[in-house]
N, C-alpha and C positions, 0 to 999 in steps of 0.2 A: 552069717559071715563069717569066714575064715581069717585068720591072721596070723601072719609071719612071726617067726619067734623074736625076730627085731622089732616088729610092730607091739610085740608084747612088750617087751624089754622098754622102749621108749615108752609106752603108756605107765608100768608100773613104776619105772624110775620116777619120771614125771609127778606120779599120784604120791607114791610112796613115802617120800621124805617130806616134812610137813614146814612150817615156815623157817626156821632153822636150818641151814643147807651148807654144807661143805663148797666154800668158792674153789673159782679157780679151776674148776672142773674142764670146762672150755680151753682155758688157757695153756695149762699144763696136767697132764695126767702122773708123770714124776712117779712112778709104781716102784720104782727099784730101790728106794730107800727101805721099802716096806719088808723087804728080802734080805736087808743085810744083818749081819752077826748081832746079838745081843749086848744090848750096853749095861751098864753098870745098876741100873733103877734108881729110885728113889733112895738120897744116901744126905749126909752131911756136904756133900760136893754141891747141894740141888743150887741151881742158880733161876731166879729170874728176871727178864727185863719188861717193865711196863711202859707202854708208851702213851702218853696223854698228850691227844692233838687238840692247839686252840684253832679252832677254825676260823680264816677271817682276818688272820695279822695282827697279833696282840701288841701293842702299845707298850713294850717293856721301858720307855722313856719314861710312863707313869709307874711303874712296877717297881723299877729301883732305881734310886733317886739320890746324887749327890747331897748332904747336908753342911757342906763346910762351905767355904769362896766362893764353890763352882757353881751354886744354887742359882746365884743369881743369873749366870749364863743361861740356865735351865728355864728360868721364868721369862725373862724378856722374850722366848720365842712363845709362849703360851701365857698370854696374860688373861684368857679365861678360863682352861683347864687344868694349870698347875696345881700340883699337892702342895698346900698350906705347908711350910716350914715346920710349925708346930703340931700339925697332923699325922706327920711322919714317924714308923716306929724304927727307933735309931737300934744300930747291932751294937753287942755289947765292946765288941773290940773291931777296929778298922781293919779291912783285908790287908793280909801281910804283904800281899802282892803288888799293892798300892800305896806303900811307903807312907802310910800313917793318915790317907785321906778316909774321911767319913761319911756312909751312906747309910741312905732308911728305906724302908718297904713301905710300900701302899699301906696306910691305915687299916685297910680291909683284911692285913695277911698277919694279924694277930692270933691268940691262940683261940681256940673254937670250944666254948662252952656249949655243951650239949643240951637239947630240950628238957626243959623240967627243971634244972638245976640238975642234970647228972653229971656226969664226969669230964673234967676239962682235960681237952687234949690240947698237947702241942701244936702250936701253927708254925709257919715257915722261918718265923723269926725267931722261934726258941730254938726250933731244929737247926737252922744256921746256926746261934749261940751254942749249942750243945754238939758242934761239929757234924752233924749228920744231914744239911744241906749244904749244895756245893752251887755258886752262881759260876756259869759260863756267859763271858761277854761277847759282844759284840761279834757274835757266828751267823754266818748264812752260806747261802750256794756261792763255790765258787769253781773255777774249772780250774786257775793256774792263783797264786798268791797276787794281789794287786794292788798298787799304790793311787793314789790319786790322779798323778801325772798322766801314769800309765791308762786310768780307765778314761781321763778325758782327751787322751790322745788315739784311743782306740789301738792301742798297741800290742792288747793283749786278749785274749779269746774272753767273751762275758758270758755269762749265762744265758740261755735261752729265753728269751720273755721276760725278761726281770721288770718285777712291779705286776705282773699278771698273776690271778688267786690260781686261777686251776697249772697253771707252767710252776709256779715257785713252790707250790703242795705237791707236785710230781716229783720236784728237784729234791725237796727234802725227804719225800717219802723213800723214793727210789736210788738215791743215794748216786744223781748223776746228774751234774748242771749243764754239762755241752749236749746232751743229747736227749729224747724224750724216749724212755722204754718202760716195756711192761710189768718188770719185776723190782720188787723194795729191798732195800739193804737189810730189815727184818726178814726178809722171806731167804736172802741171801747167807744171813745169820744165820739161820737155821738150816740151811743146807750144809754147813761149813762143820757146824756140830753134829751132822745128823747121827754118827755113830753114836752117842751118848744116849740117845732114844731110840735106838735100832732093837727092833725086836717088840716095838708097842706101835698097835696100829693108831694109837690115838695122838692127834697132829701135835708139832711142838707149838705152832701159834694158834692162838685165840684171839678173834675180833669181837667185841662186845659191842662194836659200831659200825656193821656192814662192813662192804667190801672196799679194801683198800689195797694200794699199791704196795703199800707199807709190809704188807702180810704176804705178798706173793711171789715164790721162789718155785723149787722143785716138787717141795711137799705141799699138798692143800690143805692151806689152812681152814680152822672151823670158824664160824660164826654163828655165833648166839644172842640172842636178847637176855632181857633180864629178869626174865619171869622166873619159875621153879626150874630148876634143874633136871627135874622127873620129867618135864615135858619137852627135852632136848631131843632131838632127832625119833621122833614117835613116828613107827608106821602109821599112816593113816588109811581107811577104807576098807579096814578087814576087821569087821566082827566075828563073835563068836559061833555065828551060823556054821551049818555045817558048810555050804554053797562057798563064804569066804574064805574058811580054813581051808578048801581044798583049793581055791585061787591062792592063797597064802600057799600053800606047799607046792605049788607049781611053779610060782615065781621063783621060790628057793631054789627049785629045782634045776630052772630053764637058768640062771644066773652060773650053774656050775660045766654047763655044756658049750660045745661052738665058741672057745675062747680063742680060737686064732682069730679073727680079725681083729685090729689092732681097736676100733670103735664099740665095738660086741664087748670086748674085754674090759674098756676101759668103763663102760655103763656097767656092766654087771658087778666089776670091784669098786668103784665109787657107792653104789648102792648096799654091796657088803661091807663096807667101811662105816657107812651111815648107819646100820645096823649095827653092828658091832660097838660103836662108841656111845650110842644110842642106850646098848645095854651097859655101860658103866654108869648110866646115870641115873642110879636107881631110888638115891636118895639126895636131899636138898638138906646140906651142910646148913646147920646154925654159926652164926658169925654173933657173936656176943657186943663187938663193937658198933656203936652208936653211929651212922651213917647220914648225913644231911639228904633228907627225900628228895633230890634233885636229880636230872636227866645221869650228870657225872656221878654223884655220890652213889647213885645205883647201879651205874654201869664199874663202878669199882669195889663195890661190893661183891658182886658178882664173882669180879678179880680173882678176889678171898678167898668167893664161897669154892671156887673151880680149882684153885691151889690147895686150899683143905680137901678136897675129893682125892686131889690126886696123891696128897700127902698119907691120907686112909686107904689107900690104894696099890699095894707095892707090886701087884700085878700088873698094872699099867707101866710101870717101866719107863717112868719120866725120871730124868737129873735135869732138864734144859725145859724152861718153857718161855715162851714173848707173848706179850698182849698188846692189845690195840683197844685205848677207849677214845670218844671225841667229844669236846664240848664246842658249840658253836657261839654266835654272836659276837665276835671281835671286829668285824669291818665295823668300825666305827666313824663313820665320816662326819656323822654328826650324833650330837647331844651324848658326846664320848662319855662325860662324867657318870651320869646316870647308868649307861651300859657297862661300861667296863666297871665302873667300882660295883655292880652287881655281880658279874664275870668273878671278879679274884675272889669277892667273897665266898662264892660258891667253888671256887678252884681252891681254894687257901683250905676251905674247910672238907672239903671233899679227900685231898692229901694229907690232910690232920689225919683224917680219920682214916683212911687207907695206910699208912705209917702204922697208925695202933694197933689196924688189925694185923701186921706184920708182926708185931711183939707180942699180940694174942698166938699167934702161930708158932710163937719162938722161932722166924724165920726172917726177923729184920736186917741179920747178916746176907742174907742170903738173896733180896729182893731189892730190884734199883728202880724207881719210878722218875721219869724225867719227862720233859715238855717238850714239843717241836711245835712251832706254829709258820703261817704261811710266809711272814715275814712281818718285820717292823713296822713302824709308821713314823712319818716325819716326826721332825724335832719342832717346826711349825706347824702350829695350830691353821685350821681352814673352817671358815665360816667364823660365827661370832657371837655374843651373847651363850645365851641356854643351848643352840643348836651347835656349839663350836665341835669341831672332830678333828679327825688328823685325816692325812693320805696314805699311798701304800710307800713303804720304807724298803728297807734292804735289810742290814744286818740287826740283828736281838739280841736279847738277854735271855737264858733259859734257865731253870732250876733240876737241878736231880738231887734226889733226895734216898736216904736209906742209910742202915750202918755200914756200909760197905764203901761210903763215898767218903773221900778227904773233905770233910766240908768245914766250915767254918772259916772259907777262903773265896775269894775270886779267880775264876781263869783264863785265858787266853792268850793270844800270840799278840806281843806290844807294836804299836803303830811303828812304820820305820823310821819316823818326823821326829814323834812326842814323846817316842821309848812307853808309852802307857797303853794299856790293856782294855782300858776304859776309854771309850769315845769321847773327844769333845766338843761338848755341848755348844756348838757354834755352827749356825748355818753359814756355809761356805768355809768353814773351817776344814782341817786339816784330814778330817776323817768323813766329809762328805763327797758328792759325787762332783761337786766343781767348788772349785774357790774362789767363786765370784758371792761376795756378801749380798749383793742383790738378787744374784739368779740362785742361790742355794735354799733349799727347803730342810738340811738335815737329814738326808738320806743316806746311813752310813754306809762304806763301802768294809764289807766283814775284814778283820784281820785273821780270822780263825776259819777255815771251815767246814760247811756243814759234815763234810768227809771225816774230818778230825774229832768234833763232837760225838760222831755217830761211833768214830773209830775207837775210840778210847771206850766207850760202853760197851762195842764187839770186844776187846780185847779181854776186858774183866769179866764177859760171859764166854768166853773159850776158844774164841777164834784165834789160830794159830799164827804170827807173824808171814810165815808161807803163805797163807790164806786170806789175807787182808787186799792182796791187789786183786783176787776174785770176786771178794763180797764189795770192795770200792776200788772201780778202774783207776778212777784218778789218783790213787792214791800216793802214788811214788812223784806227783806234783808237788806235794807240800815235806816239808822237812822233817815233819813226825805226825804221827799217827797216834799218839799217845800226848792229851793234854794235860794228864797230872791228877785229875780229879778222881781216880778210883783206886782203889787197893789191887793188890795185887790178881791175877789171873789165876784160875784154879788149876792144880797141878793133875790133871786128867778128869775122867767124868762121874 
């Protein structure tokens, strides 16, 4: 039976790329960036962002807790799942932004003692105390700033499908709370700094957690697993036999001709880019830092290995990279103390190891890791006894880690009525979605937008002020796109 060239391309493209494949081919071909003028390559101005998505909605009310007179407000709504005051890990210094108030972290967020009495790595509390971790408070998807009265009166537009997992994940990852779109702020950030990586066929964004809206822009992101890098984007189906080598030669030739039709050109270029990137993964770099053998630990170790590979291969010509990893299990409607406690221990140890890996690579000033999540959870617990948990909330607290972070402090936008960047832990209080004590559940109306949080990171990464509205279309709705928790933006590529 004879086949057309188009049939051959379809068959060979589908068969040739292994389990790890370039995402977004159907959504965007975006080949123009590959033809831009060369950038500066790997240099001292290298910068990387690492998004750690806490899937399911992390209860940040049990992650960062006041251990002053406000502690009783917290426990009154959480008779079962509250963290005992004596178990909190206190911060060395009160956050300057909160006028002397004191806080503690969840008890599972201490230093990481690696297995078999190995090295001790600083955990989130120690990193905070050393000025290498910042807390961004009460942040979430917003269309415009909104007070409690405006929320209750429906006088300002609200984010679409509030409290829905899939919709709020999309709002966080896309950088749009007003409409649902298919591109992400990570992808658009990569597009905005594309000239820094121009001339390299290696994508700016790599996901170690499968497909993600966050990573989609004009450029195609790379999606890989946690196995050996030498197995990434390997051509399958071609043995060393004469017949298979003839097939391979035919495929390579056919991908160089008849490129006028857009879809044919796209298929040919996609396959060739996969082959080219696969040829870059000829070694599996060694990272000496000890990571927990968890899903998140393995993902972050893979990030460190890819960065080491890039740094050791100047020909790849990358000075900007973005990564996406994910940890599941935060939808804690019940049995929260067991489930979230275990997750926060894994998160703490994995972030601790990743920071240590950046030190091993000598890039702790150049790499910033940060958390995202669907939403926080209600202050008021649901259920009772050992099955108690929490329901879907809104505004949440997030962690940003790295030596470029202006750490050792809390950041956010003050509530207009209380003047505080930290929510009042009171059902029906001034940060809740209702003023009724009997109807309120402690769903914090964000005082800082997800756009502002992401915009602060994007600015440090190199997104120019003139491009901020392209990356974050609602940027003009907020007073500032820089919350102040990151150091200075780069002076070029």
